[in-house]
C-alpha positions as CSV (number, residue, x, y, z in Angstrom):
1,M,0.0,-0.4,0.1
2,E,1.8,3.2,-1.1
3,K,-0.9,5.6,-0.3
4,Y,0.4,5.6,3.3
5,N,-1.3,8.4,5.7
6,R,-1.8,9.3,9.1
7,R,-5.2,7.9,9.1
8,D,-4.2,4.6,8.2
9,T,-4.7,2.1,11.3
10,K,-3.2,-1.1,11.7
11,Q,-6.7,-3.0,10.4
12,R,-6.5,-0.7,7.3
13,K,-2.8,-2.1,6.6
14,Y,-3.7,-5.5,7.0
15,I,-6.6,-5.2,5.0
16,C,-4.5,-3.8,2.3
17,Q,-2.3,-6.7,2.9
18,V,-4.4,-9.5,2.5
19,V,-6.3,-8.1,-0.3
20,E,-2.5,-7.1,-1.8
21,E,-1.9,-10.9,-1.4
22,A,-5.0,-12.6,-2.6
23,G,-3.9,-11.5,-6.4
24,R,-8.4,-11.7,-6.5
25,P,-11.0,-10.0,-5.6
26,L,-12.2,-10.9,-2.5
27,S,-15.6,-10.3,-0.6
28,P,-15.6,-8.7,3.2
29,Q,-16.1,-12.0,4.6
30,E,-12.9,-13.6,3.3
31,I,-11.2,-10.3,3.4
32,L,-12.1,-11.0,7.4
33,K,-11.3,-15.0,7.4
34,E,-7.8,-14.0,5.8
35,A,-7.0,-10.2,7.8
36,Q,-7.7,-12.3,11.6
37,V,-4.9,-14.6,10.8
38,F,-2.7,-11.2,12.0
39,L,-5.5,-9.5,14.1
40,P,-7.6,-12.3,15.7
41,S,-10.5,-9.5,18.0
42,L,-10.9,-7.9,14.1
43,G,-14.8,-8.1,13.0
44,I,-16.7,-7.6,10.2
45,A,-18.2,-4.3,11.4
46,T,-14.4,-3.1,11.1
47,V,-13.5,-5.0,7.7
48,Y,-16.8,-3.3,6.2
49,R,-15.6,0.5,7.3
50,S,-12.4,0.4,5.8
51,V,-12.9,-1.3,2.4
52,K,-15.3,1.8,2.7
53,Y,-12.9,3.9,3.2
54,L,-9.7,2.7,1.0
55,T,-12.5,2.8,-1.9
56,E,-13.4,6.3,-0.9
57,E,-9.9,7.0,-0.9
58,G,-8.4,5.3,-4.6
59,I,-7.1,2.1,-2.7
60,F,-9.3,-0.2,-3.8
61,Q,-11.9,-0.9,-6.4
62,T,-15.6,-3.0,-6.2
63,V,-16.3,-5.3,-8.5
64,D,-19.4,-6.2,-8.3
65,L,-21.0,-9.3,-9.4
66,P,-24.9,-9.5,-10.8
67,G,-26.8,-10.9,-7.4
68,E,-23.8,-11.3,-5.4
69,G,-22.1,-8.5,-2.5
70,A,-19.5,-6.8,-3.8
71,R,-15.8,-7.8,-3.6
72,Y,-12.5,-5.3,-3.5
73,E,-9.4,-5.4,-5.3
74,L,-6.3,-3.3,-5.6
75,A,-7.1,0.0,-7.5
76,G,-4.9,1.1,-10.6
77,K,-4.5,-2.4,-12.0
78,H,-4.3,-2.7,-16.6
79,H,-7.7,-3.7,-17.6
80,H,-8.8,-6.8,-17.3
81,H,-11.8,-9.3,-16.8
82,H,-13.1,-11.7,-13.8
83,F,-14.1,-15.5,-13.3
84,H,-16.5,-16.7,-11.0
85,C,-15.8,-20.1,-10.0
86,Q,-19.6,-21.5,-9.6
87,K,-18.5,-24.3,-7.1
88,C,-16.6,-22.3,-4.7
89,G,-18.1,-18.8,-5.0
90,K,-14.5,-17.0,-5.4
91,L,-13.6,-14.6,-8.1
92,Y,-10.4,-14.7,-9.9
93,E,-9.1,-12.2,-12.2
94,I,-9.0,-12.9,-15.8
95,D,-5.1,-10.9,-17.0
96,C,-6.1,-10.6,-20.7
97,C,-9.1,-8.3,-22.5
98,I,-11.8,-10.6,-24.0
99,D,-12.6,-8.5,-27.3
100,A,-16.3,-8.1,-28.1
101,D,-17.2,-7.5,-31.9
102,M,-17.6,-3.5,-31.9
103,H,-18.9,-4.0,-35.2
104,N,-22.3,-5.0,-34.3
105,L,-23.5,-2.3,-32.3
106,P,-26.7,-0.5,-33.0
107,P,-26.4,2.4,-35.3
108,G,-25.3,5.2,-33.1
109,F,-24.2,3.7,-30.2
110,S,-20.9,3.8,-28.5
111,V,-18.9,2.1,-25.6
112,S,-17.8,3.4,-23.2
113,E,-16.0,0.7,-20.9
114,H,-17.3,-3.1,-20.8
115,M,-16.9,-5.8,-18.2
116,V,-16.9,-9.4,-18.9
117,I,-17.5,-12.1,-15.8
118,L,-16.9,-15.8,-17.3
119,Y,-18.5,-18.9,-14.9
120,G,-17.7,-21.8,-14.7
121,C,-15.6,-23.8,-12.3
122,C,-12.2,-23.3,-11.3
123,N,-9.1,-26.0,-11.3
124,K,-8.7,-26.8,-7.8
125,C,-12.7,-27.1,-7.5
126,Q,-12.4,-29.2,-11.1
127,A,-9.4,-31.3,-9.2
128,A,-11.2,-32.0,-6.4
129,E,-13.9,-34.1,-8.2
130,K,-11.7,-35.6,-10.0
131,T,-10.1,-37.0,-6.3
132,P,-10.9,-40.2,-6.1
133,P,-13.0,-40.6,-2.5
134,K,-10.3,-42.0,0.5
135,A,-10.0,-45.4,1.0
136,A,-12.1,-46.5,4.2
137,E,-9.4,-46.8,6.9
138,P,-9.1,-50.2,9.5
139,C,-11.3,-50.0,11.7
140,C,-9.9,-52.3,13.9
141,Q,-7.2,-54.4,14.3
142,C,-7.9,-57.3,11.7
143,A,-7.8,-54.7,9.0
144,C,-11.4,-55.3,7.7
145,H,-12.8,-51.8,5.8
146,H,-15.7,-51.7,7.6
147,R,-17.8,-51.6,11.1
148,H,-18.3,-54.2,13.4
149,D,-18.4,-54.8,16.7
150,H,-15.5,-57.3,18.2
151,E,-16.2,-59.1,21.1
152,D,-12.9,-60.1,23.7
153,K,-13.9,-63.1,25.1
């Protein structure tokens, strides 16, 4: 966070650090979870106040998803788009621009900006789906893989 000033608090510094290190837009709940590693007493109300302040100061920018709560990322990044995993709900940055066909605009229309959100399943969720279930652990000394009662006689 380069824009340090005397109004920045320890909480804001850690919130900025968490968002910067994540490298992807985070929800307030995700920010809270990660920042509590450094500040266990941090509360959600402080996170909301901090992201509001950091957004107003131009340090964060809001990423809005239709039907979802706002996510926050560092401001000033180059133009990029996002991928929303429909399994885990995480939002990822896509470091490219997916060009829309601007030749098909109705006559007299002009584009001032665009936003593209791709939806699907992230690599971690896909890998989790492909991972076979763990083999059952032996439940007793006989090394069987089912549960039963052993009676010591």
